[in-house]
N, C-alpha and C positions, 0 to 999 in steps of 0.2 A: 504494500500500500504506500502511496506517495504521501509526503508530508501534507500537501494541499488537501488530499482526500481525507486524511485524518482530521485536519482542522475543520473541514466542512462537516464531517460527522459530529465532532465535538461541539461545534457551534450550533448545529441543529438540536443535538441532545440538550445543550444548555437552554436553548429557546423553548423547547417543548417541556422540559423539566421546570423551567421558570413559570410557565402557565399552570403546571400542576401544583407548584408551590403556592401560587396565588389562590387556587381552589382549596388547597390544604389549610391555608391561613384563615380562610373564611369559616372553617368548621369551629375553631375555638371562639371566634367572634360570636357566632350564633349560640353555641353551647354555654359559654361563660357569661351570658347575659344575666343568668340567675347566680347570685353570689354563693349559693350553697352547692351549686353543681360542681362535680369533679370530672375532669376530663384529662387526666394525666397522659394517657396514651396519645390522644389527639394533639395535646400541647407538645409533647416530646417529638412526635412524628413531624408535625408541621415545622417546628423550630429546626430540627435536624435537616429536613429537606431544604428549607430556604437557605440554611448555612452551606449545605453541599452545593447547591446551585450557585451561590455566590462564590464559593471556592473554585468551582469550575470556571466561572467567569473571570476570576482573578488569574487563573492559569492561562486562559485564552488571551488576556490583555496584552502581553508582550507581542504576540503574533499580530493582533489587531493593530497595535501601534506601528509595527514595522511594515505591515502589508496593506492595510486598509485606511488608516486614519487620514492620511494626506489626500487620498482619492475621494473620500467621503466629503472632506472639507472643500475640495475643489468643485465637486459635482453639486453639493447642496450644503452650504455652510450652516444653515439652520439645523439640519439633521445632525451635522457634526457636533454642534454645540449641545443639542438635546442629548446626544449619545454620551457626551462628556459628563453631563449632569446626571445621567442614568446611574453612573457608578456611585455617586454620592447618595442618591436615593436608595440604592441597593444596600449600602452600609447602614442607612437608617432603618430599612426593613429588617435586616438581620439583628440589629441592636434592639429594636422594639420587640421582636419575637423572643429574644433571650430575656428581656425584661419581663415580658408576659409570662414566660415559662417559670422564671425564678419567683415571681410574685405568686403565681398559681401554686407552686410547690410550697412556698412559705406559708400561704394562707391555711393550708391543712394543719399546720402546727401552731398557729397563732391563737391568741385569745379572741373572744367574739368580736370585740371592737376592731382590733387589728385585722382580723379575718375578713370582715366586710370591706375595709379599706384596701387590703391587698387584692381581694377578689375583684373589686371595681377597677383597680389599677391594672390588673392582669387583662381584664376585658378591654380596657382602653388601649393598652399597649398592643394587644393583638389586632385591634381595629386599625391603629396607626400602621402596624406592620403590613396589614392587608392592603390598605390604600397606597402605601408606598410601593409595595410589590406589584400592585396592579399598574401603577404608573411606570415602573421599571419594565414590566413585560410589554406594555403598550409601546413605549419608546423603543425597546429592543426590536419589536416586530416591524415598526416603521423603518428603523435603521437597516434591518436585514432585508426589507423589501427594496431599499434604496441601493444597498451594496453589501455583499457578503463574501466569504471565502470561496 
């Protein structure tokens, strides 16, 4: 397999898994609306998935920078700048997912007052992670439609 083919496959895997991560992050947003609800499996799965997708994106970034970035900016600077912002939004999505997971896990061991606050914070953090991930996936799809490996 050529390097270009491997990059193409990994980029497509990254894109499809990114949309799967968006869907996975919606689950804790829905389930954790109730402060007493526990969803450790969904919280762990969605957080690990969004982290893995971000890790794959970070691994692809050097090749993107070397092979595509200049061409994207020459062809459509707006898409280039949106793609650059996508990375920052992705870091936010991962960070909020981890905050949501940690708050959800901590809520199970907290006193009743803290439990409600932690549960509410977990829900809000997953909501933020979902909306950031949705933005990242949308921008990534637009960029990939514009130019890809």
